[in-house]
Biopython code that builds the backbone (N, CA, C, O; Angstrom):
import numpy as np
from Bio.PDB.StructureBuilder import StructureBuilder

atoms = [
    (1, "UNK", "N", (147.771, 309.498, 38.020)),
    (1, "UNK", "CA", (147.291, 310.555, 37.149)),
    (1, "UNK", "C", (145.851, 310.216, 36.743)),
    (1, "UNK", "O", (145.576, 309.102, 36.299)),
    (2, "UNK", "N", (144.959, 311.157, 36.893)),
    (2, "UNK", "CA", (143.559, 310.918, 36.559)),
    (2, "UNK", "C", (143.364, 310.940, 35.039)),
    (2, "UNK", "O", (144.241, 311.377, 34.295)),
    (3, "UNK", "N", (142.222, 310.469, 34.602)),
    (3, "UNK", "CA", (141.934, 310.444, 33.169)),
    (3, "UNK", "C", (141.865, 311.863, 32.603)),
    (3, "UNK", "O", (142.252, 312.101, 31.459)),
    (4, "UNK", "N", (141.372, 312.798, 33.410)),
    (4, "UNK", "CA", (141.309, 314.197, 32.960)),
    (4, "UNK", "C", (142.714, 314.754, 32.732)),
    (4, "UNK", "O", (142.964, 315.429, 31.733)),
    (5, "UNK", "N", (143.613, 314.474, 33.647)),
    (5, "UNK", "CA", (144.987, 314.928, 33.500)),
    (5, "UNK", "C", (145.646, 314.280, 32.284)),
    (5, "UNK", "O", (146.384, 314.940, 31.552)),
    (6, "UNK", "N", (145.384, 313.004, 32.068)),
    (6, "UNK", "CA", (145.952, 312.317, 30.906)),
    (6, "UNK", "C", (145.441, 312.927, 29.610)),
    (6, "UNK", "O", (146.204, 313.102, 28.660)),
    (7, "UNK", "N", (144.158, 313.249, 29.566)),
    (7, "UNK", "CA", (143.600, 313.882, 28.369)),
    (7, "UNK", "C", (144.222, 315.248, 28.128)),
    (7, "UNK", "O", (144.571, 315.589, 26.997)),
    (8, "UNK", "N", (144.359, 316.023, 29.186)),
    (8, "UNK", "CA", (144.946, 317.356, 29.034)),
    (8, "UNK", "C", (146.412, 317.288, 28.615)),
    (8, "UNK", "O", (146.880, 318.121, 27.839)),
    (9, "UNK", "N", (147.128, 316.301, 29.126)),
    (9, "UNK", "CA", (148.530, 316.136, 28.746)),
    (9, "UNK", "C", (148.636, 315.815, 27.256)),
    (9, "UNK", "O", (149.614, 316.202, 26.616)),
    (10, "UNK", "N", (147.661, 315.125, 26.697)),
    (10, "UNK", "CA", (147.685, 314.791, 25.268)),
    (10, "UNK", "C", (147.093, 315.915, 24.416)),
    (10, "UNK", "O", (147.624, 316.224, 23.349)),
    (11, "UNK", "N", (146.012, 316.523, 24.872)),
    (11, "UNK", "CA", (145.298, 317.487, 24.027)),
    (11, "UNK", "C", (145.959, 318.865, 23.967)),
    (11, "UNK", "O", (145.906, 319.524, 22.928)),
    (12, "UNK", "N", (146.574, 319.306, 25.049)),
    (12, "UNK", "CA", (147.144, 320.650, 25.043)),
    (12, "UNK", "C", (148.318, 320.784, 24.075)),
    (12, "UNK", "O", (148.316, 321.725, 23.281)),
    (13, "UNK", "N", (149.319, 319.903, 24.091)),
    (13, "UNK", "CA", (150.388, 320.033, 23.095)),
    (13, "UNK", "C", (149.867, 319.843, 21.674)),
    (13, "UNK", "O", (150.364, 320.478, 20.744)),
    (14, "UNK", "N", (148.877, 318.981, 21.499)),
    (14, "UNK", "CA", (148.294, 318.789, 20.171)),
    (14, "UNK", "C", (147.604, 320.060, 19.692)),
    (14, "UNK", "O", (147.672, 320.398, 18.510)),
    (15, "UNK", "N", (146.939, 320.768, 20.607)),
    (15, "UNK", "CA", (146.290, 322.032, 20.272)),
    (15, "UNK", "C", (147.316, 323.057, 19.807)),
    (15, "UNK", "O", (147.121, 323.730, 18.795)),
    (16, "UNK", "N", (148.405, 323.167, 20.550)),
    (16, "UNK", "CA", (149.445, 324.126, 20.194)),
    (16, "UNK", "C", (150.066, 323.796, 18.839)),
    (16, "UNK", "O", (150.269, 324.688, 18.015)),
    (17, "UNK", "N", (150.364, 322.532, 18.607)),
    (17, "UNK", "CA", (150.995, 322.149, 17.344)),
    (17, "UNK", "C", (150.025, 322.234, 16.169)),
    (17, "UNK", "O", (150.454, 322.473, 15.040)),
    (18, "UNK", "N", (148.737, 322.044, 16.406)),
    (18, "UNK", "CA", (147.751, 322.230, 15.343)),
    (18, "UNK", "C", (147.719, 323.693, 14.914)),
    (18, "UNK", "O", (147.581, 323.990, 13.727)),
    (19, "UNK", "N", (147.844, 324.600, 15.868)),
    (19, "UNK", "CA", (147.913, 326.020, 15.529)),
    (19, "UNK", "C", (149.151, 326.357, 14.719)),
    (19, "UNK", "O", (149.084, 327.129, 13.763)),
    (20, "UNK", "N", (150.282, 325.778, 15.101)),
    (20, "UNK", "CA", (151.523, 326.001, 14.348)),
    (20, "UNK", "C", (151.404, 325.421, 12.947)),
    (20, "UNK", "O", (151.791, 326.066, 11.973)),
    (21, "UNK", "N", (150.876, 324.216, 12.839)),
    (21, "UNK", "CA", (150.712, 323.583, 11.530)),
    (21, "UNK", "C", (149.759, 324.378, 10.643)),
    (21, "UNK", "O", (149.980, 324.503, 9.438)),
    (22, "UNK", "N", (148.710, 324.907, 11.239)),
    (22, "UNK", "CA", (147.772, 325.732, 10.475)),
    (22, "UNK", "C", (148.467, 326.976, 9.908)),
    (22, "UNK", "O", (148.261, 327.339, 8.750)),
    (23, "UNK", "N", (149.281, 327.614, 10.728)),
    (23, "UNK", "CA", (150.011, 328.788, 10.236)),
    (23, "UNK", "C", (150.960, 328.419, 9.106)),
    (23, "UNK", "O", (151.069, 329.149, 8.121)),
    (24, "UNK", "N", (151.642, 327.295, 9.241)),
    (24, "UNK", "CA", (152.582, 326.872, 8.204)),
    (24, "UNK", "C", (151.877, 326.518, 6.896)),
    (24, "UNK", "O", (152.331, 326.900, 5.818)),
    (25, "UNK", "N", (150.776, 325.793, 6.996)),
    (25, "UNK", "CA", (150.048, 325.361, 5.798)),
    (25, "UNK", "C", (149.444, 326.554, 5.073)),
    (25, "UNK", "O", (149.566, 326.667, 3.853)),
    (26, "UNK", "N", (148.798, 327.437, 5.808)),
    (26, "UNK", "CA", (148.111, 328.543, 5.147)),
    (26, "UNK", "C", (149.027, 329.726, 4.858)),
    (26, "UNK", "O", (148.578, 330.749, 4.342)),
    (27, "UNK", "N", (150.295, 329.589, 5.187)),
    (27, "UNK", "CA", (151.271, 330.566, 4.718)),
    (27, "UNK", "C", (151.578, 330.332, 3.237)),
    (27, "UNK", "O", (152.006, 331.244, 2.530)),
    (28, "UNK", "N", (151.354, 329.102, 2.779)),
    (28, "UNK", "CA", (151.629, 328.777, 1.372)),
    (28, "UNK", "C", (150.373, 328.457, 0.565)),
    (28, "UNK", "O", (150.431, 328.433, -0.664)),
    (29, "UNK", "N", (149.240, 328.210, 1.222)),
    (29, "UNK", "CA", (147.985, 327.912, 0.529)),
    (29, "UNK", "C", (146.970, 329.022, 0.737)),
    (29, "UNK", "O", (146.867, 329.596, 1.821)),
    (30, "UNK", "N", (146.226, 329.314, -0.312)),
    (30, "UNK", "CA", (145.140, 330.296, -0.230)),
    (30, "UNK", "C", (143.827, 329.525, -0.085)),
    (30, "UNK", "O", (143.471, 328.772, -0.991)),
    (31, "UNK", "N", (143.097, 329.684, 1.018)),
    (31, "UNK", "CA", (141.874, 328.902, 1.217)),
    (31, "UNK", "C", (140.788, 329.183, 0.178)),
    (31, "UNK", "O", (139.932, 328.332, -0.061)),
    (32, "UNK", "N", (140.812, 330.361, -0.438)),
    (32, "UNK", "CA", (139.782, 330.656, -1.440)),
    (32, "UNK", "C", (140.069, 329.959, -2.782)),
    (32, "UNK", "O", (139.205, 329.931, -3.658)),
    (33, "UNK", "N", (141.274, 329.401, -2.945)),
    (33, "UNK", "CA", (141.619, 328.705, -4.183)),
    (33, "UNK", "C", (141.730, 327.193, -4.005)),
    (33, "UNK", "O", (142.232, 326.504, -4.893)),
    (34, "UNK", "N", (141.269, 326.672, -2.873)),
    (34, "UNK", "CA", (141.351, 325.227, -2.629)),
    (34, "UNK", "C", (140.307, 324.495, -3.465)),
    (34, "UNK", "O", (139.188, 324.975, -3.648)),
    (35, "UNK", "N", (140.691, 323.328, -3.968)),
    (35, "UNK", "CA", (139.816, 322.514, -4.812)),
    (35, "UNK", "C", (139.661, 321.124, -4.205)),
    (35, "UNK", "O", (140.519, 320.653, -3.459)),
    (36, "UNK", "N", (138.539, 320.478, -4.545)),
    (36, "UNK", "CA", (138.293, 319.104, -4.121)),
    (36, "UNK", "C", (139.085, 318.171, -5.028)),
    (36, "UNK", "O", (138.664, 317.918, -6.157)),
    (37, "UNK", "N", (140.189, 317.666, -4.577)),
    (37, "UNK", "CA", (141.021, 316.698, -5.300)),
    (37, "UNK", "C", (141.283, 317.142, -6.735)),
    (37, "UNK", "O", (141.234, 316.326, -7.655)),
    (38, "UNK", "N", (141.559, 318.420, -6.930)),
    (38, "UNK", "CA", (141.885, 318.950, -8.242)),
    (38, "UNK", "C", (140.677, 319.309, -9.094)),
    (38, "UNK", "O", (140.850, 319.802, -10.210)),
    (39, "UNK", "N", (139.471, 319.083, -8.613)),
    (39, "UNK", "CA", (138.252, 319.372, -9.368)),
    (39, "UNK", "C", (137.739, 320.771, -9.125)),
    (39, "UNK", "O", (138.465, 321.751, -9.291)),
    (40, "UNK", "N", (136.486, 320.858, -8.731)),
    (40, "UNK", "CA", (135.860, 322.172, -8.527)),
    (40, "UNK", "C", (136.311, 322.803, -7.216)),
    (40, "UNK", "O", (136.824, 322.123, -6.328)),
    (41, "UNK", "N", (136.115, 324.111, -7.111)),
    (41, "UNK", "CA", (136.491, 324.845, -5.905)),
    (41, "UNK", "C", (135.693, 324.354, -4.701)),
    (41, "UNK", "O", (134.555, 323.905, -4.836)),
    (42, "UNK", "N", (136.305, 324.448, -3.528)),
    (42, "UNK", "CA", (135.633, 324.024, -2.297)),
    (42, "UNK", "C", (134.391, 324.864, -2.072)),
    (42, "UNK", "O", (133.340, 324.328, -1.720)),
    (43, "UNK", "N", (134.490, 326.168, -2.266)),
    (43, "UNK", "CA", (133.328, 327.034, -2.137)),
    (43, "UNK", "C", (132.996, 327.446, -0.717)),
    (43, "UNK", "O", (131.914, 327.980, -0.473)),
    (44, "UNK", "N", (133.893, 327.214, 0.223)),
    (44, "UNK", "CA", (133.669, 327.627, 1.602)),
    (44, "UNK", "C", (134.324, 328.975, 1.823)),
    (44, "UNK", "O", (135.217, 329.377, 1.076)),
    (45, "UNK", "N", (133.878, 329.664, 2.847)),
    (45, "UNK", "CA", (134.546, 330.911, 3.222)),
    (45, "UNK", "C", (135.927, 330.575, 3.786)),
    (45, "UNK", "O", (136.134, 329.473, 4.294)),
    (46, "UNK", "N", (136.869, 331.508, 3.701)),
    (46, "UNK", "CA", (138.190, 331.235, 4.269)),
    (46, "UNK", "C", (138.145, 330.875, 5.753)),
    (46, "UNK", "O", (138.911, 330.026, 6.208)),
    (47, "UNK", "N", (137.257, 331.513, 6.505)),
    (47, "UNK", "CA", (137.155, 331.206, 7.929)),
    (47, "UNK", "C", (136.699, 329.762, 8.153)),
    (47, "UNK", "O", (137.180, 329.094, 9.068)),
    (48, "UNK", "N", (135.769, 329.281, 7.317)),
    (48, "UNK", "CA", (135.315, 327.889, 7.437)),
    (48, "UNK", "C", (136.447, 326.923, 7.120)),
    (48, "UNK", "O", (136.600, 325.905, 7.797)),
    (49, "UNK", "N", (137.239, 327.231, 6.099)),
    (49, "UNK", "CA", (138.371, 326.371, 5.745)),
    (49, "UNK", "C", (139.384, 326.349, 6.882)),
    (49, "UNK", "O", (139.891, 325.284, 7.235)),
    (50, "UNK", "N", (139.687, 327.515, 7.465)),
    (50, "UNK", "CA", (140.614, 327.579, 8.587)),
    (50, "UNK", "C", (140.111, 326.746, 9.769)),
    (50, "UNK", "O", (140.874, 326.009, 10.393)),
    (51, "UNK", "N", (138.829, 326.877, 10.061)),
    (51, "UNK", "CA", (138.251, 326.186, 11.219)),
    (51, "UNK", "C", (138.270, 324.675, 11.030)),
    (51, "UNK", "O", (138.730, 323.943, 11.906)),
    (52, "UNK", "N", (137.775, 324.208, 9.893)),
    (52, "UNK", "CA", (137.711, 322.762, 9.643)),
    (52, "UNK", "C", (139.115, 322.167, 9.603)),
    (52, "UNK", "O", (139.364, 321.107, 10.176)),
    (53, "UNK", "N", (140.019, 322.849, 8.931)),
    (53, "UNK", "CA", (141.380, 322.312, 8.852)),
    (53, "UNK", "C", (142.055, 322.319, 10.220)),
    (53, "UNK", "O", (142.827, 321.408, 10.520)),
    (54, "UNK", "N", (141.787, 323.325, 11.062)),
    (54, "UNK", "CA", (142.360, 323.323, 12.410)),
    (54, "UNK", "C", (141.893, 322.107, 13.186)),
    (54, "UNK", "O", (142.700, 321.450, 13.844)),
    (55, "UNK", "N", (140.600, 321.793, 13.122)),
    (55, "UNK", "CA", (140.102, 320.632, 13.861)),
    (55, "UNK", "C", (140.644, 319.326, 13.301)),
    (55, "UNK", "O", (140.868, 318.381, 14.057)),
    (56, "UNK", "N", (140.858, 319.255, 11.999)),
    (56, "UNK", "CA", (141.483, 318.063, 11.423)),
    (56, "UNK", "C", (142.924, 317.943, 11.907)),
    (56, "UNK", "O", (143.357, 316.861, 12.303)),
    (57, "UNK", "N", (143.669, 319.046, 11.878)),
    (57, "UNK", "CA", (145.047, 319.025, 12.366)),
    (57, "UNK", "C", (145.092, 318.649, 13.843)),
    (57, "UNK", "O", (145.958, 317.881, 14.261)),
    (58, "UNK", "N", (144.161, 319.186, 14.635)),
    (58, "UNK", "CA", (144.123, 318.895, 16.062)),
    (58, "UNK", "C", (143.839, 317.415, 16.300)),
    (58, "UNK", "O", (144.455, 316.799, 17.170)),
    (59, "UNK", "N", (142.914, 316.844, 15.538)),
    (59, "UNK", "CA", (142.595, 315.420, 15.694)),
    (59, "UNK", "C", (143.804, 314.546, 15.363)),
    (59, "UNK", "O", (144.091, 313.585, 16.077)),
    (60, "UNK", "N", (144.498, 314.873, 14.301)),
    (60, "UNK", "CA", (145.677, 314.089, 13.918)),
    (60, "UNK", "C", (146.772, 314.216, 14.972)),
    (60, "UNK", "O", (147.380, 313.217, 15.360)),
    (61, "UNK", "N", (147.025, 315.427, 15.434)),
    (61, "UNK", "CA", (148.051, 315.639, 16.459)),
    (61, "UNK", "C", (147.660, 314.972, 17.781)),
    (61, "UNK", "O", (148.522, 314.436, 18.477)),
    (62, "UNK", "N", (146.379, 314.999, 18.132)),
    (62, "UNK", "CA", (145.925, 314.347, 19.359)),
    (62, "UNK", "C", (146.110, 312.840, 19.276)),
    (62, "UNK", "O", (146.500, 312.200, 20.252)),
    (63, "UNK", "N", (145.832, 312.283, 18.120)),
    (63, "UNK", "CA", (146.028, 310.848, 17.925)),
    (63, "UNK", "C", (147.503, 310.485, 18.068)),
    (63, "UNK", "O", (147.842, 309.500, 18.725)),
    (64, "UNK", "N", (148.370, 311.272, 17.460)),
    (64, "UNK", "CA", (149.805, 311.005, 17.570)),
    (64, "UNK", "C", (150.282, 311.134, 19.012)),
    (64, "UNK", "O", (151.066, 310.309, 19.480)),
    (65, "UNK", "N", (149.817, 312.159, 19.718)),
    (65, "UNK", "CA", (150.211, 312.351, 21.110)),
    (65, "UNK", "C", (149.682, 311.226, 21.990)),
    (65, "UNK", "O", (150.395, 310.731, 22.864)),
    (66, "UNK", "N", (148.451, 310.825, 21.765)),
    (66, "UNK", "CA", (147.868, 309.723, 22.540)),
    (66, "UNK", "C", (148.580, 308.410, 22.304)),
    (66, "UNK", "O", (148.810, 307.648, 23.243)),
    (67, "UNK", "N", (148.930, 308.137, 21.057)),
    (67, "UNK", "CA", (149.669, 306.908, 20.764)),
    (67, "UNK", "C", (151.061, 306.940, 21.400)),
    (67, "UNK", "O", (151.546, 305.916, 21.880)),
    (68, "UNK", "N", (151.694, 308.095, 21.406)),
    (68, "UNK", "CA", (152.998, 308.215, 22.056)),
    (68, "UNK", "C", (152.876, 307.954, 23.550)),
    (68, "UNK", "O", (153.701, 307.244, 24.125)),
    (69, "UNK", "N", (151.855, 308.520, 24.184)),
    (69, "UNK", "CA", (151.643, 308.291, 25.611)),
    (69, "UNK", "C", (151.355, 306.821, 25.888)),
    (69, "UNK", "O", (151.821, 306.279, 26.890)),
    (70, "UNK", "N", (150.603, 306.177, 25.022)),
    (70, "UNK", "CA", (150.300, 304.753, 25.182)),
    (70, "UNK", "C", (151.566, 303.915, 25.046)),
    (70, "UNK", "O", (151.764, 302.964, 25.803)),
    (71, "UNK", "N", (152.418, 304.259, 24.092)),
    (71, "UNK", "CA", (153.651, 303.501, 23.906)),
    (71, "UNK", "C", (154.649, 303.712, 25.036)),
    (71, "UNK", "O", (155.477, 302.840, 25.299)),
    (72, "UNK", "N", (154.583, 304.851, 25.702)),
    (72, "UNK", "CA", (155.487, 305.129, 26.818)),
    (72, "UNK", "C", (155.014, 304.521, 28.135)),
    (72, "UNK", "O", (155.804, 304.392, 29.071)),
    (73, "UNK", "N", (153.743, 304.148, 28.222)),
    (73, "UNK", "CA", (153.201, 303.595, 29.468)),
    (73, "UNK", "C", (153.711, 302.167, 29.666)),
    (73, "UNK", "O", (153.918, 301.425, 28.706)),
    (74, "UNK", "N", (153.907, 301.805, 30.932)),
    (74, "UNK", "CA", (154.331, 300.440, 31.204)),
    (74, "UNK", "C", (153.118, 299.514, 31.230)),
    (74, "UNK", "O", (151.979, 299.977, 31.284)),
    (75, "UNK", "N", (153.363, 298.220, 31.190)),
    (75, "UNK", "CA", (152.289, 297.232, 31.089)),
    (75, "UNK", "C", (151.353, 297.275, 32.287)),
    (75, "UNK", "O", (150.147, 297.075, 32.141)),
    (76, "UNK", "N", (151.901, 297.534, 33.475)),
    (76, "UNK", "CA", (151.068, 297.577, 34.680)),
    (76, "UNK", "C", (150.025, 298.700, 34.575)),
    (76, "UNK", "O", (148.863, 298.510, 34.934)),
    (77, "UNK", "N", (150.442, 299.848, 34.087)),
    (77, "UNK", "CA", (149.531, 300.981, 33.955)),
    (77, "UNK", "C", (148.420, 300.665, 32.959)),
    (77, "UNK", "O", (147.267, 301.035, 33.178)),
    (78, "UNK", "N", (148.751, 299.999, 31.894)),
    (78, "UNK", "CA", (147.769, 299.695, 30.856)),
    (78, "UNK", "C", (146.829, 298.583, 31.283)),
    (78, "UNK", "O", (145.626, 298.659, 31.033)),
    (79, "UNK", "N", (147.366, 297.540, 31.929)),
    (79, "UNK", "CA", (146.579, 296.341, 32.217)),
    (79, "UNK", "C", (145.878, 296.347, 33.561)),
    (79, "UNK", "O", (144.876, 295.649, 33.719)),
    (80, "UNK", "N", (146.359, 297.102, 34.533)),
    (80, "UNK", "CA", (145.736, 297.121, 35.856)),
    (80, "UNK", "C", (144.492, 297.992, 35.853)),
    (80, "UNK", "O", (144.430, 299.028, 35.192)),
    (81, "UNK", "N", (143.498, 297.537, 36.617)),
    (81, "UNK", "CA", (142.282, 298.332, 36.778)),
    (81, "UNK", "C", (142.446, 299.364, 37.883)),
    (81, "UNK", "O", (141.729, 300.364, 37.906)),
    (82, "UNK", "N", (143.378, 299.135, 38.797)),
    (82, "UNK", "CA", (143.562, 300.042, 39.915)),
    (82, "UNK", "C", (144.702, 300.996, 39.617)),
    (82, "UNK", "O", (145.636, 300.640, 38.899)),
    (83, "UNK", "N", (144.636, 302.227, 40.172)),
    (83, "UNK", "CA", (145.712, 303.194, 39.926)),
    (83, "UNK", "C", (147.043, 302.677, 40.459)),
    (83, "UNK", "O", (147.097, 301.963, 41.461)),
    (84, "UNK", "N", (148.103, 303.050, 39.774)),
    (84, "UNK", "CA", (149.437, 302.624, 40.163)),
    (84, "UNK", "C", (149.992, 303.534, 41.247)),
    (84, "UNK", "O", (149.852, 304.755, 41.178)),
    (85, "UNK", "N", (150.620, 302.933, 42.245)),
    (85, "UNK", "CA", (151.269, 303.695, 43.295)),
    (85, "UNK", "C", (152.699, 303.954, 42.850)),
    (85, "UNK", "O", (153.505, 303.027, 42.774)),
    (86, "UNK", "N", (153.021, 305.218, 42.553)),
    (86, "UNK", "CA", (154.331, 305.552, 42.028)),
    (86, "UNK", "C", (155.415, 305.555, 43.107)),
    (86, "UNK", "O", (156.594, 305.709, 42.789)),
    (87, "UNK", "N", (155.036, 305.387, 44.377)),
    (87, "UNK", "CA", (156.022, 305.367, 45.444)),
    (87, "UNK", "C", (156.753, 304.018, 45.483)),
    (87, "UNK", "O", (157.892, 303.934, 45.942)),
    (88, "UNK", "N", (156.084, 302.968, 44.995)),
    (88, "UNK", "CA", (156.707, 301.647, 44.990)),
    (88, "UNK", "C", (157.698, 301.541, 43.833)),
    (88, "UNK", "O", (157.459, 302.102, 42.764)),
    (89, "UNK", "N", (158.795, 300.834, 44.031)),
    (89, "UNK", "CA", (159.738, 300.658, 42.920)),
    (89, "UNK", "C", (159.124, 299.775, 41.835)),
    (89, "UNK", "O", (158.389, 298.831, 42.125)),
    (90, "UNK", "N", (159.432, 300.094, 40.609)),
    (90, "UNK", "CA", (158.926, 299.302, 39.495)),
    (90, "UNK", "C", (159.776, 298.053, 39.359)),
    (90, "UNK", "O", (160.990, 298.091, 39.558)),
    (91, "UNK", "N", (159.140, 296.960, 39.022)),
    (91, "UNK", "CA", (159.845, 295.718, 38.800)),
    (91, "UNK", "C", (159.510, 295.226, 37.401)),
    (91, "UNK", "O", (158.357, 295.272, 36.973)),
    (92, "UNK", "N", (160.487, 294.775, 36.726)),
    (92, "UNK", "CA", (160.276, 294.281, 35.380)),
    (92, "UNK", "C", (161.590, 294.217, 34.641)),
    (92, "UNK", "O", (162.636, 294.537, 35.205)),
    (93, "UNK", "N", (161.553, 293.810, 33.399)),
    (93, "UNK", "CA", (162.801, 293.644, 32.660)),
    (93, "UNK", "C", (163.558, 294.947, 32.442)),
    (93, "UNK", "O", (164.761, 294.909, 32.186)),
    (94, "UNK", "N", (162.894, 296.108, 32.535)),
    (94, "UNK", "CA", (163.562, 297.381, 32.283)),
    (94, "UNK", "C", (163.861, 298.170, 33.548)),
    (94, "UNK", "O", (164.365, 299.292, 33.480)),
    (95, "UNK", "N", (163.554, 297.592, 34.695)),
    (95, "UNK", "CA", (163.836, 298.326, 35.937)),
    (95, "UNK", "C", (165.330, 298.228, 36.251)),
    (95, "UNK", "O", (166.012, 297.287, 35.846)),
    (96, "UNK", "N", (165.805, 299.212, 36.972)),
    (96, "UNK", "CA", (167.233, 299.266, 37.303)),
    (96, "UNK", "C", (167.576, 298.157, 38.291)),
    (96, "UNK", "O", (166.794, 297.873, 39.198)),
    (97, "UNK", "N", (168.737, 297.529, 38.123)),
    (97, "UNK", "CA", (169.124, 296.484, 39.074)),
    (97, "UNK", "C", (169.462, 297.087, 40.439)),
    (97, "UNK", "O", (169.859, 298.247, 40.548)),
    (98, "UNK", "N", (169.294, 296.281, 41.453)),
    (98, "UNK", "CA", (169.570, 296.748, 42.829)),
    (98, "UNK", "C", (170.875, 296.226, 43.316)),
    (98, "UNK", "O", (171.271, 296.512, 44.445)),
]
sb = StructureBuilder()
sb.init_structure("model")
sb.init_model(0)
sb.init_chain("A")
sb.init_seg("    ")
for serial, (resi, resn, name, xyz) in enumerate(atoms, 1):
    if name == "N":
        sb.init_residue(resn, " ", resi, " ")
    sb.init_atom(name, np.array(xyz, "f"), 0.0, 1.0, " ", f" {name:<3s}", serial, name[0])
structure = sb.get_structure()
């Protein structure tokens, strides 16, 4: 799998879930009434609040997706500089016995 494919595998689901999270959050919050840590009003337009919060949600979801992909990868994929040949059987403590 190329680096571009790996990025798309992580970023696309994160994009979709950021959109869902944005809908859920702003179904209960009014962006025109948001305050800085309980102090003064944010003072941004609702569209600016939606945009900035979407990118924050996307970044958080992308990080979670990337960490999940990293945790699911085997040691050879992470440590080898050369691409892994998936046609060869995997060997290691978690491979199926023969």
